[in-house]
N, C-alpha and C positions, 0 to 999 in steps of 0.2 A: 584395166588396172593391173591384172596379173602380168600381162605382157610388158608393161612399163617397168614393173618391179623386177622381172626377169632380165630385161635389158640393162637396167641400172646395176643389178647384181653382177651380171656378166662383165660390164665395163669396169666395175670396181675390182673384180677378180683379175682381169687382164692388166689393169694399171698396177696392181700390187705385185704381180708376178715379175714385172720388169724392174722394180725398185730394189737397189742393192741395200743391204744392211750396213749399219755403221762399221761393223767388223770387216765386212768385205771392202768398204771404201777406205778403211785405214791401212789395209795391207799395201806395203810399198815403202819407199824411202822418201822422207819428207825433210825439207830444209827450212829452218827458221828464217822468216823475212822481217818480223817485227815482234815487239813485246809491249804489253801494256801493264805497267807496274804502278798502281795508284799510290802506294807508299813512297816509292822512289820519286815519282812526279811531284808529290807534295813536298818532299824534302828539297828537291831542286828549286821549286817555286819559293819556298821559305828562304833558301840560301840566296836566291836572286833578290828577294825583298830586303834581306839583310844588307846585301852589297849596295843596293840603291840608297840606303839610309846611313850606312856606316860612316862615322866621322862627323856627322852633322851636328851632334850635340856634345862634342868633346873638343878640347883645346888641342893645338898642334903638339904640345908636350904630352898630353894624354895619349894621342894617337901614336907617338913615337914609343911610349912605354907599352902600349897595348898591342900595336901592330908592327912596330919596328920601322915606321915611316910616318912622315907628316904629309907626304904627297898622296892624298887619298884618291885622286883620279887615277894614278898609276896603280895603286893598290887595288882599286875596283876593277880596272881593266885586266890585271893579272888574275884576279879571282874569277872573272867571267871566262877568261881563256882556259883556266883550269876546269871549269864546269863543262865548257864546250869540248875540251880534250877528253874528259871522262865520258861524255855522251858518245863521241866518235869512237872511242876505244870499245865502249859497250856494244855499239852497233856492229863493229867489226867482229867482236867476239861472238855475238849472236849469229852472224851469218855463217859461222863455222859449226853450228850445232845441227846435227841431223838425228832423226828418229827413224829407224827402219823396223816396221811392223811386219813380222813374218806370219804366214798362214798357220804355222805350228804353235803359235802363241808366244813366240820369243820376240822380244824387242831388243834391238841393238841401238844404243844411244851413244852418240859421239859428241863430246864437249871439247872440241879442239883436239888437243893431244890425248885426252882421256876417253877411252872407249870402255863401255860396260854393257852388260846384258841383264835381262830379267824376264819374267813371264808377264804377259799382259792378257787382259780380257775386258770385254764390255759387260758390265753387270746388268742385272735385271732392271735396275733403275736408270740405265743408259749412261752410267759413268764409266770412265776408263780407269781400270785398276792396274797398277804396275806393282808386282810383287817381287821384291829382291831377296826374299828369304832363302832361296836356293843358292844364290851366289854370296850373300852376306850373312847368312845365319838366320835362325828362327826368330830372333828379336828385331830383325830389320823391319822398319815400318812399311806398310803398303802406301804407295803414293796414289791419291785419288784425284782425278781430273774430270771436270765437266766437259763433255764434248759439245761445245757451243754450236759448231756446225762442222760438217765434213762433206765435201763434194769431191769430184774427180780433180778439181783444180785448187782447192784450198781447205785448210784445216785450222780450226781455232780451238785451243784447249785452255781451260782455266784451272790452275792448280788450287784445290780447295783449301790447303793449309795456309796459303798466303795471298790468295785472290789475284795472283799474277796470271795474265792471259798471254798466250804465245800464238802467233799466227805462222803457219807453215804453208809452203807451196811444194808440189812434187819436186824432188831433187833431180836435176838434169845433168849433174856433174859426173 
């Protein structure tokens, strides 16, 4: 029995020695590949439902007064195109966002043409804390994110203030 316990303890010790911490895995440059925004998704779904039913319970005169046209098929197509254009623009914007976590606790984040820096750490509760008080003053809020997962090949963070999740891959550019 004692031998089995010693063997199990030794295996667990060896297994835990090779495991990197979340802090170690975060270090490096990460590029956004997608975003999960429940609030935005709900808004788009509601807008699409509106488009499907718009003009069904109104007269052509009411449609002209309300929407500037009585050709509701064209109006609906234009509205759908605008939503698709917005989604495509958002995807392109996201692909230009990078977070670079440095070992010294500095994060450089790049939102397209805007580059900023702050201090980062993984809290005792396993949350990612980004503190901008050094660059933006003592009243700057700390941004808290749940580290949903982090591996050598993928990172998913959920911003606690708005429940938006962002998925990153290591930046190869």
